[in-house]
N, C-alpha and C positions, 0 to 999 in steps of 0.2 A: 184799421185797414188803411194802407197807403194809397197814393194816387196810382192810376193805371200807368204802367211803365211804357207801354207801346200800344197805341190805338190800332196799329196795323194787325196786331194779334187778336184783337177783340172782335168776335163774331157780331155782325150787324145785319139787320133784315134787308137793307138796301143793296148790299154788296152782291153783285151778280144778277140781281133782279131788275135788270135794265127795263124789261118789258113791263113789269108791274109798276115801277115807279113812274115811267113816262106815261103809261096809260092813266095813272091816277092824276097826273098833272094836266095832260092835254089829250084826252081820250079820242076826240073826234078830228084831230089834226091828221093830215095825210102822212103816214109813215113810210110808205113804199109804193112805187109804181113798178110793176113787173112788165118789162118791155116785151117779153115772150108771149105772155098770156093777155097782155094789155089790161090787166086788172089793177085796181087801186085798193090799198089796205090802210085803215086807220091804225093808230097806236093801240086802240082797244082791240081791234081785230088781231093784231100781232100778239097781244098779251093773251087773248083767248086761245089762240093757236098754241102758244108756248105752254100754257097750262095744260091743255089736252095732251100735247106731246110729252110733257113732263110727267103727267099722270100715267101715261102708257109706259114710259121708261121705268118708272118707279113700281107701278102695280103689276104690269104684265111681265116685265123683264127683270124686276128685282134690282135695278141699278140704284146705287146710292153714292154719297159723297166719296170722291177719290177713285171711283171706277173710271175706266177709259173707254170712250166711244170713238172708233175710227171711222172716217168718212172719206169716200172716194166719189166726188161729184163735181159738176160744174157749179157756177154761181146760181143756184136755184133758191126759191123761197123756202124750200124744205131744209136747205143748209142753214138758213137763218133761224128757222123754227127750232132746229136742234141746238144751235148756239145759244139761243135765248132760254130754251128749256134746260140745257145743261147748266146755265148760269143760275137758275132757280134752285138746282139740286146739288151743285158742287161736283157734277160729273165733268171729267176732263175731256174736252173735245180734241181729237187728234186728226186734223184734215191731212189727207195724203194726196199727192199729185197724181192725176191720171196720166200724166206724161211719162211717169217712171215705168220701168219694165219690171218683170217678175223678180229678178235678183235683188233689185233695189227695194221693192216693196216687201219682199220676204224678210229682208234684213230689218226694215223698220218695224214690221209687225212683230217680229221676234222680240225686239227690244221694248216695244210699247205694251205688249201683252193686253190687248183690248178685250173687254167682255162682249162687246157688240161691234160688228162691222156693217155699216150702212153704205150702200152704193147705188148709183144711178144705173138704170137698166142697160144703157148702152155700154157699160163697162162690166157686164155680167160675165162675158167670156174671159176678160182679164182676171176678174176675181176668182172665177172657177179654176184658173190655172195656178193660183197662189198656194203657197204652203201655209195655210191658215193655222195659227197656233191653237193649241187645245184650250187656251183661255177664252176663246170666242164661243159664246153660248148661243148667239143668235146672229144670223145673216139676214139683213133686211134689204130687199130690192125696192127702191123708192117708187118706181113707175113701171113695173111690168104689167102684164095683162090684168092681173088682179088689182093693181093700183092700191096696194096695201096702205100707203100713207093716207090717201083720201078716204078709202072705204073702212079702214079699221082704226088707224092711229088718231086721225082727226075726228073720229066719231066717239072717242073716249069721253066719258062724262067729264064735264068741266068742273074743276075744283082747284082751290089754291094748293100749290105744291111747294112754295118757297121755304127754304131752310136758311137760317142765319149762316153767313160765311164771313171769314176774316179776309182782309186785304192780302194777307200772305198765302191764302189758299191758292191752289193751282187752277188756272182757267183753261189754258191751251198747251198742247205739245205741238210745236211747229218744227218741222224738219227744214234744214237749210244746208246749202253746199258749203264747202270749206277747203282747207288746204290738205286734206287727206282723202283717201278713197271712201272712207266710211262717213255717210251723212251724219250731221250733228242733229240732235233733238233738243231744241231750246225749251226750257221750262218758263212759261209765261204766266205770271201771277195776276190776280185781279188788281193788285197794286200797280203793276206795270200798265195794264189797260186803262185804269182810271187816270193815272197821272199822264199818260200819253194823250188821252182825250183833253185833259186840262191844258196841257202844253199846246196842242194844236189850236184850241179855241182861244187861249190867252195870246198866242203869237199872231192870231188873226188869219188863219188859213181856212177857216170854214164858216165862221159865224156870220159873214156878210152875205151868204147865199141861202136860198130856200130850197133849191133842187140841185142835187149833186149826183153825178153818174159814178157808179162804182165800176172801174175798169180792171182793177187788179184781182187776180183769182183768189178764192178763199183758201187754197192750199198754201198760200203765202200769208205772212202776217199783214202784208199790204192791203189785202181785201178786208180783213177785220179791223185794221187800222183806219180804214176809210169809214166803214159802216158804224163802228162803235161811237166815235165822237158825233157823228150825224144823229144817231139815235139818242145819245145823251142830250143833245141840244135841241131835239125836236125838229130836225131838218129832214126833208123828204129825200130818201135814197131812191135812186133810179137804178134798177137792176137789169142786167142782161146776162145770159147764161155763159157766154164766152165772148172774147173780143171779136167784134164784127164792125168793120169800118163803115159799111153802108148803113147799118142800123144806127150807129152813133151819129152819122150825118143826118139821118132822118129825125132822130130825137132832138138834135140841135136845131134843125129847121123848124120843127114843130114848137120850139120854145120850151121843151121839157127839161133842158139842161142849162144850168147857169155856170157850172164849174165841173172840171174833172181832172184827174191826175193821169199821167202817162209816162211811158219811156219813149225815147226818141223814135224807135222803130214803129210804135203805134201811130205817131204823128206822121211819119213818112207814108204809112198805109192810107191814112186819111187824105193826105195831099194827092196821092196817086189815084184815088178812087174817082170814077167818072162823075159821081154826084157832088164832088167837092166844089166845083165852079159855080153850081147853081144853088148851093146851100145858103140859107139866110143865117148869118152868124150874129145877128143883132141882139139876141137874148143871152149869148154866151159872154160871161163877164170876165173869166180868167181861166188859165190852164196852169197847172204845176207839173213839173217834170221831176223824175226820180231815177234812182239806180245808177245813172252816169250822166255827166254833163251833156246837154243838148247842143247841137251845132248851131252856129249863128244863122246858117242858111235856112234851117227848118224853123227856128224861132222867128225869123224875119217874115216868113209867110203869114204867120198869125198876127205879129205886131203890125204888119201893113193893113190888116183888117181891124186894127184898133183893139185887139185882144191881148191884154197883158199875159206874158208867159215867163215864168221864172223858175229857178232851180230849188229843189229841196234835197235833203240828204238824210240818211238814217240807216240803221241795220237792226235786224231782229233782236240782237243781243243788247243793244244800247238804247232802244227807243220804243218802237221802231222809227220814230220821227225825232230828229235831233237838230237839224239845221234848216234854215229857209232864207232865201233872198227876199227881203221885204223892201220894195221900192222906197227910196227916200225922197222922191219927187213925183210929180204927175207926168213926167216925160217918159214916154215909152223908149226913147233913145237910151235912157239910163240902163234899161234891162238888156239892151243889145251890147252896150259897152262893157257891162259886167257879166256877160252871158256865161263865162266860164266859172263864175264864183257860186258857191253854195250859200253865200251870205254869212250870217252869224248864227251862233247857237241859239236855240229856242229859249223862251222866257225862263223855264225852270231847268235848264241844262247847262252845266259847266263844261268847258272844253279847254284843252291845252294841247300844244304840239311839242313833243319831246324828242331829244336825240335818240336814235335807235340803239346806240351803244351805252351811253351814260344814263339815259332816262331823265336828264336835265332839260328844262324848258329851252327851246331855241329862240333866237331873236326873230323879229319880223323880217320876212324875205328869205329866211332859211327853211329848208325842207326837213321835216321830221315826221314821227308817227303821231297820228291824231288819237287822243284819248278823251273819253267822255265820262261824265259822272252826273247822275240825276236820279230822282226817285222812280224813274221808269227804266232803269237797268233791269235786265232779266235775272233769273234766279239760278243760272248755271245750265250746264248740259246734263241731260238725264243720265244718271248712273255713270258719269264720267268726270270724277273730281279732278283728275290730272289735266284734262283739257280745260276745265273751268278755271283752275288756278293759273293757267297760262294767259288768260285774257282778263280776269278780274283780279285787280291788286287788293291787298288787305285793306287799303284805305278807300276802296270803293271805285277807283278809276277803272274804266273799261278800255282795254287796248283794242282799237278797231282793226289794226293791220293795214290801214290806209295811210299813205304818205300825203302830207298836206303842207301848205304854206299860207301864212297870214300876211297880208300887205299892211302898209302903214295906216290904212283906214280901218283896219280890223276885219276886212273881208277875207274869207278863207277859200282856198282853191285846192281841190284834190289833185294830187300829182301822180297817182298810181298806187300799186299795192306793194307793201313791204314783204309779202309772201308770194306764193305762186298763183294764187287764185285770180281769175279774171271774170268779167261780167259780159254776158252775151244776151242782148235783148232783155235785160233786167234779171237774168238768171245767173246765180253764182255757179261757176264751173271749176272743178278741181282737176288740173292736168294729170295728177297722179291717178285719178279714177279712170281716165281715158287710157293712160299708159298701161294700167293693169289689165284693162279689157283687151287691148291690142296684144299684149303678151300672152294671153290665153290661146291665141291662134297658134297652131302647131308649127307654122313656118317662121314665126317671129321670135328672135332671140333678145331683142331689146327695142324700146320705144321711148320717144320723148315728145311731149306735147306742149304747146303754148297757144296763147291767144294773140291774133294779129288784128290790126285795124280792119273794120268792115263797114262800108258805107250805110248798110241797113241795120245791122245788129250792134254796132259799136265795136265789138270784137267778135271774132269767130275762131273756133278751135282748128288747129292744123297739127300734123304730126309727121315725124320722121321715124322710120322703122329700119332695123337691122335684122337680116334674115340669118337663120341657121345655115351652115355650109350645105350647099346642094339643094336648098329649099327656096321657094319664092311664092309670092301671091300678088295678084293684081290689086290696084287701088279700090276698084268697086267691090271686090271680094272682101277686102279688109273693112270697108265701110259697112257692108251688109253684116259682117261678123259682129261688128260693134253694135249694130242696130238691134241685135238679139238681146243684148244685156244693158244697153244704155238708152236713156231718153233721147229722142231724135235731135234735140238741140245740143247734145253733147257729142254727137257723132262728128268726127273731123271732116271739115269741108274739103281738105286736101290731105293726102297721105303720100309721102315720097320715100323711096328706098335709099339708104346710104350705106357706105361700107363701114362706117363707124359713127357713133353718136358724138355730138359735140360736148366737150367737157370743159369745166372751168379749171383754173390753175390748181385748185384744191381737189380736183378729181370728181366734182359733182356735175350733174347734168346742167348744161348751159342753155337755159331756155331763151335767154336774150339772143343767143346765136341763132336759134330757130326763127325768131321773129325777123332777124336780119335776112336769113336765107329765103324767107317767103315774101319779103318786101319788094 
């Protein structure tokens, strides 16, 4: 018998059993503070809950390794219970955004084919309207009048449920926006989650703190990307159900938070809140920003309070954490001077910037497409090999679609997108998806959408429409029409009629012209 060729393929007891392993090491340490219920849970508490939930999923519902459990919920402890229980059993958790509308969710459910759909009671009406596929054998309402999660699921007899899993087994299915109207479903393995945790801790982004607030939603990889390394390292997670600037300021004031991540819009809401001026920030040690560079004006507000704030960068497919600006001195001025930089690639992540046409590396100071390669690259798009091949090269390099430039000191700066996608408030938006929604209106013959600079959201969607002869529709009518099929953040902030849509010399839609027209 020869040596094991690939340990990632070898089932091991610890893979996915984050709750069991951490409880064995530090059972009485605080794992979670729930800001909604104001309850505190130890790592032993979290493991007991995960075992009970896992036993229910296995014994009552018959779920086993490889089955899909879809979840529509805010950031609740029950979401974490399901994540940890799924990890014990090899069930694939597929969190879905409650911000999406029926057509978007129907499409995702059809492709996911989950066996169970769990949802929060406040989204019961949304779930009731969905075209739930026949694969779904159980609908579970977390917190209705019967409160099934507390009265039944968490009353399941406590027993060990862990099964050995390999690093190559699938952990999550995460949907993400992109350059086409159909959302992508990323296959996230345990290898990706483990190595991402290792990279975050090795790079120094979490290990220095004992209490970290989770601000990103669990329907994005960013939520699990925050929780998992904290849990691995035995750090206390502070949980709130949804972004609430007043609550965040209260938690900071009470000394419950030492670090948190945010997109710029979140920080703007904090600054604008009436409680901001009276908040005691003395316990807050650092802030990291993500999704898009944070403006100097917003950074300076926190730097003036002595709070380091620096940029990070990543994407679901390649990380989700890949770059971080790590201060090279104790001077906060350095962070402001280099505020536009995402820093350097993380400890276990290779990066290169290549020419968009030739694929050859560009020189410092030149703009090219950022490519990443690490042990925490994703495993492709679900049932979409053609899309996967476009972004993952045979040698393992992941093409991000972001344009970047590296200076002489090695610092990297994002320069925009190589494709049409733009980012608004941390959300990826496909202009094609908005265009298709507009063109379903009977009066619209053609549409073009683009993202324009927005002081609050970074970018915001706008659109031009061309009407059929003899037809027309008002701006508010078109917005309302879009709102029926698109998440609110995708609805154009402005819609203008034009006689003809702007085209490039090659006859393609000219989105740069749209940006100019709205500027």
